[in-house]
C-alpha positions in Angstrom: -1.3 -10.0 3.1 2.2 -8.8 3.7 2.6 -6.7 6.8 3.8 -3.7 4.8 0.5 -3.5 3.0 -1.6 -3.6 6.2 -0.3 -0.3 7.6 -0.5 3.2 6.1 2.6 4.3 4.2 1.8 8.0 4.7 0.4 10.0 7.5 -3.4 9.8 7.8 -3.4 13.6 8.3 -1.8 14.0 4.9 -3.7 11.5 2.8 -7.1 12.2 4.3 -10.0 10.1 5.6 -11.2 8.9 2.1 -7.9 7.3 1.4 -7.7 5.8 4.9 -11.2 4.3 4.5 -10.3 2.8 1.1 -7.1 1.4 2.6 -9.2 -0.3 5.3 -11.4 -1.9 2.6 -8.4 -3.1 0.6 -6.8 -4.7 3.6 -10.1 -6.3 4.6 -10.5 -7.7 1.1 -7.1 -9.3 1.4 -7.8 -10.7 4.8 -11.1 -12.2 3.5 -9.4 -13.8 0.5 -6.7 -15.2 2.7 -9.4 -16.8 4.9 -11.0 -18.2 1.7 -7.7 -19.8 0.8 -7.2 -21.2 4.3 -10.8 -22.7 4.5 -10.4 -24.1 0.9 -7.2 -25.9 1.8 -8.6 -27.2 5.1 -11.8 -28.4 3.4 -9.9 -30.2 0.6 -7.7 -31.9 3.2 -10.4 -33.0 5.5 -11.4 -36.7 5.4 -14.6 -35.9 7.5 -17.5 -35.0 5.2 -19.4 -33.1 7.9 -16.3 -31.0 8.8 -15.6 -30.4 5.1 -19.2 -29.1 4.7 -18.7 -26.7 7.6 -15.4 -25.5 6.3 -16.8 -25.0 2.8 -19.7 -23.0 4.2 -17.3 -20.8 6.1 -15.1 -20.4 3.0 -18.1 -19.2 1.0 -19.2 -16.8 3.7 -15.7 -15.2 3.4 -16.2 -14.8 -0.3 -19.5 -13.0 0.4 -17.7 -10.6 2.8 -14.9 -10.0 0.3 -17.4 -9.1 -2.5 -19.4 -6.8 -0.2 -16.3 -4.9 0.6 -15.2 -4.9 -3.0 -18.5 -3.4 -4.0 -18.1 -0.7 -1.3 -14.7 0.1 -2.8 -15.9 0.1 -6.4 -18.5 2.7 -5.5 -15.8 5.0 -4.2 -13.1 4.5 -6.9 -14.0 5.5 -10.4 -11.0 3.8 -12.0 -11.7 0.5 -10.2 -15.4 0.8 -11.3 -14.3 1.3 -14.9 -11.9 -1.7 -14.9 -14.5 -3.9 -13.2 -17.1 -2.9 -15.8 -14.5 -3.8 -18.5 -13.4 -7.2 -17.3 -16.0 -8.7 -15.0 -18.8 -10.9 -16.1 -17.5 -11.4 -19.7 -16.7 -14.6 -21.6 -14.0 -13.3 -23.9 -10.4 -14.1 -23.2 -9.2 -11.4 -20.7 -6.2 -10.4 -22.8 -8.4 -9.9 -25.8 -10.5 -7.5 -23.8 -7.4 -5.6 -22.8 -6.2 -5.4 -26.4 -9.6 -4.1 -27.5 -9.7 -1.4 -24.8 -6.1 -0.4 -25.7 -7.0 -0.3 -29.4 -10.0 2.0 -28.7 -7.8 4.3 -26.6 -5.2 4.5 -29.4 -8.0 5.3 -31.9 -8.9 8.4 -29.9 -11.5 7.0 -27.6 -11.3 7.4 -23.9 -9.5 4.7 -21.9 -12.5 3.7 -20.0 -13.4 0.8 -22.3 -16.9 2.2 -22.7 -18.3 3.5 -25.9 -21.0 5.3 -24.0 -23.8 3.2 -25.4 -23.9 0.7 -22.6 -21.8 -2.0 -24.3 -18.8 -1.3 -22.0 -16.4 -1.5 -25.0 -16.8 -5.2 -25.3 -19.0 -5.4 -28.5 -17.8 -8.2 -30.7 -15.7 -9.9 -28.1 -18.3 -12.5 -27.3 -18.7 -11.3 -23.7 -21.8 -10.4 -21.8 -21.9 -6.7 -21.0 
């Protein structure tokens, strides 16, 4: 992650502890994903099967860490939660989901992508909600 994104851009006294904690989580997710990339490259390049297995295991542990932190962040950020509920674990083309959500918002619905009946605004897109 670029260095400018790993430090606070505003004083912690001004932005408050909640924003600082979310920043920590965001930076941590970036670091975990960077580690996934490094392990993935190293595993792919390794000619030793046993080393490759260890590197792949390490890579997948980093994925777990990233997802645990992402879930922590989702629980504290309503907009992130809304977007994750719209796009994740669906089968429809992502841009079709976006177009559907935007159409619903233009038709007077809220911009959350949810109709309120549990379908997450994805009915008819072929995705799993």
